[in-house]
N, C-alpha and C positions, 0 to 999 in steps of 0.2 A: 229475535230470531227471524231470519229471512228464509223463507221456503220457496223454492222455485220449482215449478212443475212444467213438464214438457209434454205436449200432445203431438203425436207423430201421425202423418198420413200413412197409407198402406205402403208407399214407396220408401218409407223410412225418413222422410224429410220433415224437420221440425217446422211447423207452420204457425204455432201460437205459443207465446211465452206469457205466463201470468205470474206476477210477483205479488206475494201477500206478505206484508210486514206487520209484525206485532211487537210491541215493546213491553217488557215486564222485568221486574226485579227478581232475581233469584239469589238466595243465600247459598254460599258455598258450604256444603255439608261434609263432615268427616266420614270416611268409610271404615266400618268395623270389619276387620278381616280375621277369620278364625282358620286354624289349620285342621286338616282331616275332614274337609268337606266331602260329602258323599256324591255330590252331583258335579256337573260341569257347565260351562258357558261357552258356546261357539258364537263369536261375533263376526259378522260379515258386513263390512262398510262398503257402500257403493258411492264413489267419490270422483272428483275430477279437479285438475289444476285450473280448468277453465271456469270454475264456479266459485264466485266470491263467498258463498255460504259454506264452503267445504273446509277451509282451514280450521275453524273451531272444532269440527268433528274429528279431523286428523289429530288435533291436540288432545282431544278427549281419549282417543285410542292410546296415545302415548302415556297419558295419566293412568289409564286402566292397566296397561302393561307394567308400569312401574309399581303400582299399588298392589297388584295381584300376582307378584312374583311368586313362583313355586306353587301356585294354585292351578287347578285345572281350568284355566281360562285361555281360550285359543282365539287369536285375533287374525283376521284376514281383511286386507284392504284391496278391493277391486276397483281399478280405475276404468271408468266407462269411456266410450268414444264419442257420444253424441253431442258433447260440447266442443269438439275439435274444430268445427266449422266456424266458430265464432271469434277466430283470431289467434288462438293459441292451441297447438297440438300437444296434448299430454303425452309425454314420452313413455309413460307406463300403461297407457290405455290400450285396450284390445276389444274388438267387436264381440268376441266370445263372452267377455265380462258383461257387456250390455245385454247379450242374450240370456245370461244367467239372471240378471236383474229382471228381465222381462218374464222369465219363468216364475220368479218369485211373485211378480205382480198377478200372475194367474193363480198360483197356489194360495196366496193370501187375500186375493180379491181386491187388490189395489188398482184403482182406475187408470193410473198413469205412472210414468217413470219420473223420478225426481232425485236430486242429490242435495244434501247428503242423506242417504237412507241407510239405516242399520237394521239388519235382521239378526235375531238372536235365536239360536238353536233351531233355525229353520221354521219357527212357528209364530213369531211375532215381529212386527216391524215398527221402527221408531224414527223420528227425525234424528239424524246422527249426532247432532250437537245438543240434544236434550239430556243434559247431564243427570238430572235427578231421576228421570224415568229410566234411563239406561242403567244407571248404577243399581236402582231398585230391582230391575229385572235380572241383572247379573247375579246379585246377591240371592234372589229367590231361586234361581236355577242351581246355584252352588249348594243350596241347602235341601235340594230335592234328591231323594235317594235314586240311584241308578243301579241296575243289576250287573252290568258288565263294564270293563275298561278295555279300550283298544290299545294294544301295544305295538309299536312300530320298531323295526330293526332295519338298518341300512348299511350296505357296504359300497364303497366308492371304488370304481375301477376306471381310470382314465376320465373321460367325460360322461360316464354312465354311473347311475346310482341304482343298485339292486335292492329293492324293498321287499321285505317279508313282514307279515303281521300275524297277530294272534288275538284271541279274545272274542272273535266273532265267527259264527257258523255260516254256512252257505244259506243264502236267502234270496230268492229271485225277486222279492218285493222291494229289496233295497240295493244300493250300490255303495262301493267304497270310493270316496273322492279324496285325491291326494293333491296337495297344493305345495309347490316350491315357493318359499317366501324369503324375500330380501328384508332383513330386519330394519334397515333405515337407509334413507337417501334424502338428498336435497336438490332443489331445482331453482334456478333464477328465471322467473317468469317475465317475459319481455313483451307480452301482448295479452289481449283479452281482459276479463274482469279483474284478474289478479296481477295486471301489468305492474312491473317494478318491485314485486315482492319476492323474497326468498322463502320458499315453502319447504317445510320439513315434513317428511312422511315416515311412517313406521309400518311394518308388517305388510309390505307390498307383494301381492301375488304376482309372480312372473309367469307361472304356467300351472295348468289345472288338468288333472287326469281323472277320468271316470272309469272305474274298474268293476268288472263283474266279480262278486265276492266268491273267492275260492282260495282259502289260506294255503292250499298246497301249491299254488302257482305264484312264484315271485313276480314282481312288477319291475320292469326296467324303465327308468326315467333318464332323459337326456339333460345333462346339466348345462346351463348357459355359459358363455365364454367368461363372464365376469364372476363366476361362482367362486366363493372362498368358504372354507368350513367355519370360519369365525363369524361371518356376516349373513349366513343363511340358515334356515331351518325347514323341516318338513312337517306339515300338519296334515293329518288324515282324519276323516270322519265318515261314519256310516249314515246314509241319508235315504229315507223312504222315497220311492219313486212316485207314489201317488199324491203326497201332500208336502214333501220337502222337509218333514220333521227329521231332525238329527237325533239318533238314539245313543251314540257314543262318539268319542273323539280321543285323539292322542297326538303326541308330538315327538319328533326325533331331532335332537340337537346335534348337528354335524360336528360341533366342536367338543362334544362330550368324550369322555375317555372309555365309555362302555363299548 
């Protein structure tokens, strides 16, 4: 496992890179999946095409998506932008995703930003490629009882998506976060740490909307030019403003018949 941490000056310029490398053998373990789980798992990966440690984490997300089909597991990949100055600009990266990771560093008490970092249910963080620890936490959250389920509905009109939701009451202490997600994409990286590699990504967040919780008010989202109902989905979750903990989550599949 290679973990790279970045310390930034106040101006946002990376001034020190520290690489810590440890080698260990890990046995691949089977995942026991049961239906009817009462809980959920929201996975937020902070990743970058400019980081050589990130492809294994991206691969783990793909594995989890495959193994936990039809389970309340919600996967979001945020591509951060602070690696872009090292020779390769990640086409999926956004400064707002770096800001989201920075907010988690404050909520979780993490001293620095690094990739790949995986946050689960807004309450715990892991090295994104640590398969054993991540799968254990996903399973633990799936078996934890939750009191409510967030249900999303969506109607598409032109390049707009009209979103309504139910299962959550007004609460000034929390907010609804809506993520438009591209299910899969590939990139041919021509520079930087992953130069010459063809990288595969899943569950790429393309836009993020923070909404004051009021189920009586629909939310209008602008769809990107490359949007298709087959290749995109909408993931929503309720997050506490004080500590980032996620209390419920839901998904809308644009390609569904509902």
